[in-house]
N, C-alpha and C positions, 0 to 999 in steps of 0.2 A: 798660515793658519786657515785663511778663508778657503783656499783650494783644498786643503786636507779635509776640512769639515764637509765641503761640498761633495767630495768624492765619497764620503761615507753615507750620503743620503741616497736612497733608492725609492723613487716615486712609484707607487703601485698604480700604474695607468690602466690595468686590466681588471680592476675590481668589479666593474659591472659585468664583464664577460663571465665571471664565475658566479655572480648572483642571479643571472638571468633565469627566470621561471621559478626561483625559490621563494616560497612564502616567507613573510616576515612576521613572526609571532608577536602579538601585542600584549603588553602588560600595562595596566592603568591603575592609578590610585583613585580613591574616592574623590569626588568633586569637593573642593574646599571653598569656604567663604572668606573673602578678604576685604575687610571694610564693608563697603556697600556693593561689592562686586562678587562675581563667582568665577572660579578658575577650574577648568578640567585639564588634568595633566595626562600625558601619555609617554610611553617609552616602548620603542620597537626597534627592529633591525634597520629601519630606515632613518631613525633619528629620535629626538625627544623634544618636548616642549609643553606649552600650556596655551589653552585658548581661554582668554579672560574677557568678560563682558560685564556691563553694568546690569547685574541681574535683578535689581529692584524695580526696573521699569515694567510694569504691568504683570510681571510674573512673580513678584515677591522675591524670595531667595532661590527660586527654581528657574534655571535657564531653560529655554525652549528645546524641545526635541528636534532632531533633524527633520522629521516630518513636518512639524510646525514651522520650522524655518523655511522649508521649501514652499509653503503657502500654495500647494496644489500644483507646483511645477514639477516636471519629471526629474528624478535623481539620475544624473549621468555619471556612472562609476568609473569611466575610463578616460584617459588622455594619451595622446600620441606625441612623441618627442623624436628628434633625429637620433639615429643610431650612433652611439659614441665612437669616436675615432679609435683605430687600432683593431677593430673587429672586422674580419674579412668574411664576406658572404658571397654566395653564388648569385647569379643573375636572378632577379625575382620573376615570377610568372608574368606573362604578357599583361599589360594594363595595370600592374600593381607595383608598389614600391615598399621597401623595407622600412619599418618604423620600430621604435622602442615604445611598446604600449604598457602603461601602468594602469592597473585596475584595482579599485577598492573592492574587496570581497569580504564576505561573512559579516557585513555590517547590519546593524539594527536601527531602522529609522525612528523607532519609538524610544530612543535614548538620546541624551544630550551630547554624547561623544562618540557615537557609532557602535558602542558596545565593546566588551572586553575582547572579542574575537576579531574585530575589524583590523585588517592589515592590507598591505599592498602586495600584488603579484606583478612581476615584471616578465615580459616576453618580447622577443624580437620576432615580428610577424610580417608577412607581406599583406598589404591592404590595397583595395581599390579605392577610387574616389568615393564611391557609395559607402564603403566600409569606414572610411575616414569620417564621414558625416555622422556616423553612429557615436563618435566620441568628440563632438564639437566642444571646444573649451568655453562654454557659456560663462559669463562673468558671475552670475549668481551662484555658480558652483565653487568659486574660488575659496569661500569661507570653509568649505568642507575639506579642502586639500591642505588647509593650515595645520591639520592634525598630522600630516605626513611629510611636510616639506622642509623641516629643519633637520638636516642630515648631520651625522658625525663628520668630523674633518677627514679628508682623504688620508689614509694611513701612510706614513713615511717610515720605512724600515731602515734602521741603522745596522750596518754590519762592520764589526771591528775584528782585528786591528787593521785590515786592509779592505778595499772595495771588493776585491776578488779573493775569496777564501783560498787557503792552500791546503793540500792534502796533509793529513796528520798534524795539523796545527789547529787548535780550537778556534772556531768562528763564533763570535758573540753577537746575539741578536737583541734588539730593543726597538721600541717605537720612539720616534722623536717626541720629546716632551710636549711640544705644542700640538701634537696630533693624538695625545692620550688623555687630555683633560679639557673640559668645556664648562664655562660658567655663564648662566643666563639670568637676567633679572626681568621680572614682570611687575607691572603696577607702578613703574617709575614715571616721572613727569613726562619722559620722552615716549612712553608707550602709546602706540596708536590705537590699541584695541582695549584700553582700560581707561575709560573717560573719567571715572569718578575716583581717581587716585587721591588719597589723603595721606598726609605725613604720618609715618609710623606704620603704614601698611605696605608690605611688599612681599612678593613671592620670588624666591631665589631657587634656581635649579642648577644642579651640576651633574655632569657625566664624567666618569673616570674609568680608565681601563684597570681592571682588577686582575686580569690574567691574560696571557698570550699563549696560545697553543701553536706550536710550530711543527709541521710535517716537513722534514728536510728534503724529501723527494728522492732519497737514495735507497729506498726500500726499508729503512729502519723505522722504528715506531715513533709516532709524534711524541713530543715532550712539552711540559707546561713550564711557563715562566710565571711564577706567582707574584702577587702583590708584594711590593718591597724591592723586587729586582728591577722595577721600572720607575725609579723615584722621579717625582716632578722636578724639572729643572736639571736633570742629569740623565745621561744615557747608560749609566751604570758601569762604564768601562773606565778603568784607571790607566791613563796614558803613561804614567811613570813606571808601570809594571809590565812585564812581558805577558803574553797570552796564557802562559802556563801557571801564572800566579795572580789570579783575579778573584775578587770576592763574588762577582756575579756568577750565578749558576745557569744562566740562560745561554747555553753554548752547545755546539755540536762539532764533532770531529769527523770530517769526511775522509773515508779510507781510499776512495778512488776519485780521479778527476772526472769532470763532466764531458770529456772529449767525445765519448760514444753516445751521449744523450742527444735528443733532438735539438738542433741548432747549437750543440755544444754547451748546453746549460741544464742544470737541474730545475725542476718545477717545484718551488717551495710554496706550500699552502699554509695560510695563516687563519686562525680563528681568534678574533679579537673580542674578548668578553667585556662588555660595558655594564656598569652599574649606574643607575640614575637615582638621585636623592633630591629632596627639597627641604627648605625651611621657610617659614613665613613669620612676619612680624616686623618689629623695628629694625633699624640698620645696625644690628649687632650680632655677633656670632651666637648661634643656637645649635642644638642637637639636630642632626640631619635625620630625615625620615625617608625610608626607602620607597621609591616609586616602582621600580622593577629592574629587570636585567634583560640584556639582549646580546646576541652574537652577530658579529659582522665578519663575513668571509672575504678573503683576499688571496691573490696568487702572485708570485714573483718568480721570474726566471733568473737563476743565479749561476754564473760560471764558477767552476772550481778548478784550480790549476795544479798540475803535478809538479810542485816545487816544494822542497823541504824547508828552505830558509824563508824568513818573513820578507825581508827586503822591500823595495819599492814603496 
């Protein structure tokens, strides 16, 4: 059982390669008051979360703006990171090296959360030592990056009934349950950025995949797998039934093998539609309030074999 399940998991290791240079639209909810604190929530294609602070200190119920928090220091909107593994690049120009540069753009310093249009742009660029100094990771800037650093889980694609789809046999797609739902609590005793937590006050946020759009890569049109076809705790595929008699509609039939494709595999593109909600108050279930929606893009190389029987 362990081996069979393991073979069904396909880690999407090239997610960053597809997302490079694409802006991540931001959706935010209004700042909310929680006990004696203030929380600003965000949801974008990079992740979701809340920045909570004890807002009553010298500002009443109003958290400081980004400009006030800077206290006259310069806002440094960019940071450099190593280029993720698996991305092949040519030799950089002399005296330069490749980096993954993340930049906060379209921000408003006179807001307490960067504004509704603030988002990250990613680009792999060659930089010199002098250019790297333009994006020094000053510690006072860490607090601004908390709005962007809580990412969704790396998507894990399940393909059933076999690891390698077969020609003329339906291949079923789903996200692994643990990569399609996230729950976060703020204002708990353990929270490091919510000093004045009081019993009965807590902010809970969740993100869940509501739709998966699959471009199978064989020239046919993309198709949607709607909410309900990816139930939490299940991959939607009934092992006791053959692939021609499944309740799930998240499937595709390849008519040709991938033998003539680059590296013998189809390039499957995924658009993962996330919805972020929140509720606040005592530790009991309440109605969820929508924060926003965001799309995450991923790509997977998928071999398809010219075999009619399922087998193996």
